[in-house]
N, C-alpha and C positions, 0 to 999 in steps of 0.2 A: 504494500500500500504506500503510495507516494505522499509527500508532505501536503500536496494540494488536496488529496483525498481526505487526509486527516483534518485539515482546516475546514473543508466543506462539511464533513460529518460533525465537527465541533459546533457549527452554527445551525445545521439543518437536521441532524439526527437527534430525536428526542432523548433517547437513552444516553447517548454519549454527552450531549449538552448538559443533561441533568446531573450525571455523575461528575463531570468536570467542574460544574459550578459548586456542587456539594463539597468536592475535594478541595477546591480553592478556598471556599468559606472556612472549612476546617483548618486549612493550612494557615490562613491569615490570623484567625483567632488563637490557635494553639501556638503559633510562632510569636505573636506579640506578647502573650502572657508567659510563654516559656522562657522568654528573656529574663524575666524577674525570677523565675524558679532557678535558672542557671546562676544568676548573680547571688542569690541567697543560698546557694549550695543545697538546693532542694530538688535536684533533678530526679532522684529516686522517689520523691513524693508522687510524681506523676505515675510511676509504675504502680505504686501502692493504690492510688485512687482509681486507676483504670481497672485493676483487678477487683478492688472492693466494690466497684459499681455493678458487677455481675449479679449478686443477689438482689440488688435493688431493681434491676430490670425484670428478673423473674417474679419477684414479689409483686411488682406493679401489675404484671400480667395476671397473676393469680387472683389479685384483689379486684381487678376491673374487667378481666377477660377481654381486654382491648390491646391491640398492637399498634395503636396510634403512636407516632414518633414522640409527640409531646408527653404522653403518659409515661412511656418507657424512659424517656430522658429525665423526667422529674423523679421517677423511682431511682434511677442511677445516680442522680445528683444528691438525693437524700442519703443514699447508702455511702457514697463517696465522702460527703460532708461529715457523716457520723464517724467514718473511719478516721478522718483527720482529727476530729475532736478526741477520739479514743487514743490516737497516737500521742497527742499533746498531753493528755491526762497521764498516760503511762510514763512519759519522760519527765513530767513535772512532779509526779508523786512517788516515783520509784527510782531505783538506781539503774534501771535499764536505759541504755543509751539509745539515741535516736535511730541509728541504723538497725539495731536489734528490734526496736519497736515497729519500724517499718516492715521488717520481715515477718514479725509476728502477726501484725494486722493483715498484711497481704495474704498470708497463708490461711488465716482463719476465715476471712471474708471470701476469698476465692474458693476455698474448700466448701464453705457453706453454699456459695452460689452454684458450684458444680452439683452438689447434692440436690438442691432445689431444681436445677435444670433436668437432672436425671428423673426426678419424681414427676416433673411437669410433662416430660416426653412420654411417660407411661400412662398418662390420663387419656381416657377415651374422648378426646376433644381435638378435632382437627385444627382448631385455631392456634394451638401451641406450636404448630409447624413454623420453623424459621427462627425460633428464639436462639438456637444454637449458633446462628450466624454472628451473634455478638461476640463469640470467642475470637474469631479471626476476621470478622467483617465481611460484608458482601455489598459493595458499593452499587452493584448493578441493580439492586432492589430499591434504590432510592427513587422516590417520587418527587414531583415538584413541591407538594406540600411539606415533605420531609426537609427539602432544601430551604424552604421558606421558614420552617421552624428553626432550623440550624442558624439561618441568617438572622432571624429575630433575636434569638438568645445571644448570638455572637455580637450583634450590634449593642445590646444592653451591656455585655461584658466590656466591650471596647469603650463605650461612653463612660462607664464607671471608672475604667482605667484612666481615661483622660481627666475625669473630674477629680480623682485623688492622685493625680500625677506627682505633684510635689511631695505629698506625704509618702507615697509608695517609693519614690526615688530616695528619700531620706531613710526610710525603713530598710531599704535594700543595702545601703552603703554604711550606715552608722546607726544601728538600732539604739545604742545607749544615748547618743546625742539627741535622737528623736524623743526618747523618753524624758531627757532632761529639759526639753522645750515644752513639756506638758502634753505632748501628743498622746492620744489613746492608742498606744502601741499594740496592745492585745486585740483591741477591736479592729484596727487596721490589718493586723495579721490575719484575723478571721475573714475579713472582706477580701483580701488578696487571695487567700486560699480558696475561698468560695468561687472567685472568678476563675481560678485555675481548674476547679472542679467542673465548672460550666464548659470551659474549653475542652476538657477531656471527654465529658459525657456526650457532647454533641457529635463526637467522632466515632463513637463505639459502633454504630451501625455500618459505617463506611470502612473503618480500619480494624476494629475489634479491640478487645481488652488486652490482648497479648502484645500488639504492636503500637498501641496508642501512645505509650510513654515515649517511644522513639520520635514521634512526630512533635512532641513537646520539646525534647532536648535537642534534636539534630539541627533545626533551623537556627535556634539560638546559639548553639555551639559554632555554627558556620559564621553567623553574624559577628560573633565576638572576635573572630580573627581579623576583621576588616576595620574595626573602629574602637575608640575608647570613649565615645560619647553615647550616653544612654538612649537619647532620642533617635540617633542614627541606628543604633543597634536594634531597637525595637522595630523600626521601619524596615531594616534589612531582614530581620528575622521573619517578619510577616510576609515580606516579598519572597523570601526563599521558601516559606511554607506554601504560598500560593503557586509558585513555580513547580514545586514538588507535586502538588495536587494536580495541576494541569498536565504536566508531562506524564505522571503515572497513569492518569486517566486515558490520555491519548495512546500510550503504549499498550495498555490493556485492551484498547478498542481495535487493535490490529487483527484480532481474531486468533492470537497464538495460544489461547487458553490460559492466560496469565491473569491472576486476580489483581484488582486495582489496589487494594490496601497494601500488600507487600511491595508493589511497584512504586507506590507513593513513598514508602519508607526507604526503599532502595535509592530512589532519586534524591531524597533528602540526604542520605548517607553519601552519595556521590558528590553533592554540593559541599558537604563537610570535608571530604577528602581534598577536593579542589581548593577549598579555602585554606586548609591546613598547609598545603604546599605552595600556593601562589598568592595568598593575600599579602599585600605590601606591609602591613603592620606586624603580623606574627607568622607569616608563611615561612615554611622551612626552607624553600628555595631562596627567597630574598634574604632570609637570615644567613644562609650560607654565603650568598653574594656579599653581604655586608661584612661578614667575618673575614672573607678573603681580602676584601678591600682594606679592612683594618690591619690585617697581617702585613699586607704590602706597605701600608703607610708606616707601620712600626719598623719594618726592615729599612725603609728609606731613612727614617729618623735615626735608627741605630747606626747606619753607615755614616751619616752626616756627623753624628756625635763622636764616632770613632776617629774620623779625620780631624775633628776639632781637638780631641784629647791628644792624639799623636802629635799634632802641630804644636800644642802647648808644651809638650815634653821636649820638643826639639828647639824651643825658643823662637820658632818661626811659624806663625799660625797657618801660613799658606805653604808649608813644606810638603812636597809631594811624597806619597807613600804608595807602595806596591799593592796590587790586588791580593797577593799572598798574605801580606801583613794584615790587611783588612779582614781577610777570611779567618786568620788566626784570632782576631779580635771578636769575630762573629761566629765562633765555633758553635755548631748545633743549629744555627739559624739559616744559613745558606742564602742563595740568591744575591750575593754581593755584586756580581757582574751586572745583572739586570738592574739592581738598585742604582748602581753608578750611572748606567745609561739613562735611567729615568731622572736622576738628579741632574744629569747634564742637560736634558731637555728642559728642565726648569731653571737652568742657568745658575745652579748652586755649586757645581763642581766642573772641573775641566781636566781633560786628559793631557798630561805633560808629554809623555812618550808612550811607547807600546805597552808598558807595564805599570806606569805610575800615574796617580791621580792626585789632584790638589783642590782645595776649596777656592772658589771665586770670592770676590769681595762681598757679593750678595750672600754667598754661602756662609762666609764668616759671620756676617751680621745675623743671619737666620739661626745658625748654630749657637751663637752667643745668647740670643733671645731665649731660645729653648732651654739652654743651660741655666739661665737666670730664673726662668719660670720653674724649672725642676727644683732648683735650690730653694726658692721661696716656698714652694709646696712642701719640701721636706722640713723647713724651719717651722711652718705653720702646724705641721703634725707634731 
């Protein structure tokens, strides 16, 4: 299938358009709120909430006998919210650490959810068919009303995020300072966690409880590689989430028998890998480039300092010295010949004959300035 066919289907095929819109809405909301979860070092909280939401979905169906998206999402949200409250109570009132509490709550709620799901599937009621798709997601079952429900809840979450922006920003970076200003830190913590619960539960039908946590963490982790500003990070995270949803939906529409949810997560993971290697701020490739540039600069400064030191010892600052002598001074560093050539291009050294090099007047002044700076720095320490 060509790119033109994919774009045509995106706009004119009901199923593909609906799935793509749903995945993009999910990516935007989970990406924006996932940025705060990442900064607060609560990435695993998304995993716990998504797994804890399963019993809420099943109980909502058992109580209402309805599979309407809003009903199931509300059940999942209540279960996820109760799970976070339980985790907070465990860490606050016992000696159990947060990571252990997360594992405990995840296991208990998910196990209870699986038990309820097994019981529900044994009921002589055809309406329970399809509840098991919440485990791994089935985006192809999304309807327009499901997408509208997701979008409505997502807009509420984004608006609340914008309304409490300053408070959430302060809470994420300096909780103690926020408390000292008199802000209701505990209440703000509950609100932010509730918004994260909303971001997670609206994606359960599309991605499933198993993979949903990845869609919270991955876009935020990718965005963190590109910027140090919170606003830019949240925007990038939401954008990466939307791109992941769109690309995953389009790839799954090619008819290769691939599920949308895993493809969305794999696309987000590919964006993370790309960002880790090529992002200018923290990318491994550009970090390596900067490291090599710094090493070359250190070698240049070392050779310049060695010529200056040897010249001082001879009583003539511009006395020429052989490459062999400079190599002896730079044992273990190497690159003396190349460093001399680069220094010559900068007008700091000159080649006296085939084997000997000397400082130029400009090189003497530059070396003296660096020596004075190093001496001042040593005295300051």
